[in-house]
Phi, psi and omega in degrees: 000141180276160177308320178297317179296320179297313179304309185297321178294320184293322174304311184292327181292315180299314185295315182298316182290320174299319177298318184287325174296318175300318180294316181298323181293330177272357180104009180135161180297325176305318183293313179299317177298319178298316179301320188282319175300312181295327180289338179262005179288154176288117171220170175294126183299342176272354180296135184297322184296318180294317179303316177301311181297319177297319179302318183289326180293317178300326182290321177298319179300319183291329177291328181279343187271157176228181176297334181274320184235142171255115181259131173231130179285118181275307172212159171223134180220156181263139174274184186301333183265012180067031177253144183284134172249125184251144173231125182240147166258141182228122172254138184256131183268144181287140178242125188292339180277356181240127175280111189272102180294329171214169190228131168274116179287308182206150180230136174258124177245117176264123177242125182271163181301333181273017183064011171284160188211158178222133182242124176238142186256139180230154174226138183257329180259130175299343181285333184269121182279163177287148179293339176301337180284351183256146181296152183293346180247017174300136183300336178300323175307317182299317179294317174299317182299315178303322175299313180302306181302319173301316177292322178298315180299317181298319183290324186258000177296145180274119181295338180287141178286000000 
């Protein structure tokens, strides 16, 4: 497997595990899905119910995020078997400990019910090149992966001794 594939796998694993932790915290995936579906319903933007639901969605986004990556749930939809298909936006925060030879602006991660995933890269600044321009075994992929793995370990560590 290439360093780029290692990084992408680690990113998908971080989001999947964070999502499972957020669902467990709420009492199950069905509770989390209910919160999210209601927060995406069409309401008057000034409606207090909508504001409360958007607030809850932001709390979920905060639980999915880490110091290294800011994760935002873009959409969730049910497939024909009523299983959720997730699409997340991921923004990478600069890290002072790592010399960033190049920068990924944003990633869209689609996670299917079978835990397969698809990653698409975006750039907002023309000075930031697309990651596709770099070799799949460039060491920068390894640096990104190490940051993700560190976040994953911190997020999934059992606080109980």
